[in-house]
C-alpha positions in Angstrom: 22.2 22.8 14.2 21.0 23.4 10.5 17.9 25.2 9.3 15.5 24.7 6.4 12.1 26.6 5.2 8.9 24.7 4.8 6.3 26.3 2.2 2.9 25.7 3.3 1.2 28.0 1.3 1.2 28.9 -2.4 -0.5 32.1 -1.8 2.4 34.6 -1.6 1.3 36.7 -4.7 -2.2 37.8 -5.6 -1.9 36.3 -8.8 -2.4 32.5 -8.3 -0.6 32.1 -11.8 2.3 33.3 -10.1 2.5 30.6 -7.6 5.7 28.9 -8.7 7.4 31.9 -9.4 7.1 32.9 -5.7 8.3 29.6 -4.4 11.2 29.4 -6.8 12.0 32.8 -5.3 11.6 31.3 -1.9 13.7 28.6 -2.5 16.2 30.2 -4.4 16.5 32.8 -1.4 16.7 30.0 1.1 19.8 28.3 -0.7 21.4 32.0 -1.1 21.2 32.6 2.5 22.8 29.2 3.6 19.6 27.0 4.7 20.1 23.5 4.4 16.6 22.2 3.2 13.4 23.4 1.5 10.2 21.3 1.4 6.8 21.7 0.2 3.3 20.2 1.3 2.0 17.0 -0.6 -1.4 17.6 -0.5 -3.8 18.3 -3.2 -5.8 20.9 -1.6 -5.0 23.2 1.2 -4.8 21.4 5.0 -7.2 22.8 7.8 -5.3 25.7 10.3 -2.8 26.4 7.2 -5.1 28.0 4.9 -8.6 28.0 3.0 -9.8 25.0 1.5 -10.2 26.6 -2.1 -7.1 28.4 -2.2 -5.0 27.6 -5.2 -2.7 24.8 -4.6 0.1 23.4 -6.6 1.1 19.2 -6.7 4.1 19.1 -4.6 6.2 16.6 -6.2 5.8 18.7 -9.8 7.2 21.8 -7.8 10.1 19.8 -6.4 11.0 18.5 -9.9 11.1 22.3 -11.1 12.9 23.4 -7.9 15.4 21.0 -8.6 16.3 22.6 -11.8 16.4 25.9 -10.9 18.4 25.5 -7.4 21.9 23.7 -7.1 22.7 23.2 -3.1 19.6 22.9 -1.2 18.0 19.9 -0.2 14.7 19.3 -1.3 11.8 17.7 0.5 8.2 16.9 1.0 6.4 17.5 4.3 5.3 15.0 3.8 4.0 12.5 1.4 0.8 10.4 2.4 1.1 6.6 0.8 -2.5 6.7 0.1 -1.8 9.6 -2.6 0.3 7.1 -5.0 1.1 3.8 -5.9 4.2 3.0 -3.3 6.3 1.8 -6.5 5.4 4.9 -8.5 6.4 7.1 -5.5 9.9 5.0 -5.7 9.9 5.9 -9.2 9.0 9.5 -8.6 11.3 10.1 -6.0 14.2 8.8 -7.9 13.7 10.7 -10.8 13.5 13.8 -8.8 16.9 13.1 -6.6 18.5 12.6 -10.2 17.4 15.6 -11.6 18.6 17.4 -8.1 21.7 15.5 -8.6 21.0 14.0 -5.1 19.3 16.3 -3.3 16.0 14.9 -2.7 14.7 13.7 0.8 11.4 11.6 0.7 9.3 12.6 3.8 6.8 9.6 4.0 3.6 9.8 6.3 0.9 7.8 6.9 -2.0 10.2 5.7 -4.9 12.1 8.0 -7.1 14.1 6.1 -10.1 12.4 5.1 -11.4 14.9 3.3 -8.6 15.2 1.0 -9.0 11.4 0.2 -12.6 11.1 -0.5 -12.3 14.6 -3.1 -9.7 12.4 -4.9 -11.8 9.2 -4.7 -9.1 7.2 -2.7 -9.9 4.9 0.0 -9.3 6.3 3.4 -8.8 3.5 6.1 -10.3 5.0 9.4 -7.9 3.5 11.9 -4.8 5.0 12.3 -3.0 1.6 12.9 -4.0 0.7 9.2 -2.5 3.5 7.7 0.5 3.3 9.9 0.6 -0.5 8.7 0.5 0.7 4.8 2.9 3.0 5.4 5.6 0.8 7.2 4.9 -1.7 4.2 5.5 1.3 1.5 8.7 1.9 2.7 9.8 -1.5 2.8 8.7 -1.5 -0.8 10.1 1.6 -1.8 13.8 0.4 -0.3 13.3 -2.6 -2.7 12.7 -0.9 -5.5 15.8 1.3 -4.8 18.3 -1.5 -4.0 17.3 -4.7 -5.7 17.2 -6.0 -9.3 13.9 -7.1 -9.5 11.1 -6.4 -6.9 8.4 -8.6 -5.6 6.1 -7.3 -2.9 8.0 -7.3 0.6 7.5 -10.1 2.7 4.3 -9.8 5.0 3.0 -6.9 2.6 -0.9 -7.2 2.7 -2.0 -4.3 1.1 -3.0 -5.1 -2.6 -2.1 -2.3 -4.1 1.3 -2.9 -3.1 1.5 -6.5 -4.5 3.0 -7.3 -7.5 4.8 -10.2 -9.4 8.1 -8.8 -10.5 9.2 -5.0 -10.9 11.8 -3.7 -12.6 14.2 -1.9 -10.3 13.8 2.0 -10.8 16.9 4.2 -11.0 18.6 4.2 -7.4 18.5 7.5 -5.7 21.9 9.3 -6.0 22.3 9.8 -2.8 20.2 7.6 0.0 
C-alpha cells in the first residue's frame, strides 16, 4: 500500500503571506517520511465543506511548479483540475512543463468540475448538466493525450466544444513519464 498527502487548505500559518512556505514544509516533510505523492487543490477559491469562501488561496499549478523545484522524489499532483478552468491545449502544456521541472514526477488529476460559484466568479461558462461537463472532460483527455504524443494535433474526432477545436497545434513537450 502507498500513501500520499493532500493539501486542502492554505491556512497553516497566521500570516497568509507564509502560505507557500507552509505548503513547501508539508511537501518536504511528506517526502522525508516516505510518502509517495503530494497533491494540491486546483481551485481559485476555497470549496464548501473545506474552508471559508474568503480564505486566502493559492493557484495550484503555480504551487506545483514551485514544489517541483524544492522536492526531489515525491510525486506531485492536482486533486483535481476541472477542465473548465483552462483550455485543454494549454493544460497539456502546463502539465508537461511541470513534469519536466519535476523530472517526471507530475500526475495530472483531471475532473469535470462541480463548483458553479467558482465558475461564475471567474467568468467561465458552467454547463448545468453533469453529462455535458463529463463529455467535455473526456474530450479534453483525448486532446491532451494527442498533444503529448503526436507531432501535430488537430481536434480529436468527435470534439464538440469550440474551445477545444484547433486547426493545427504543435506538439507540446511530452511528459517525462506518461
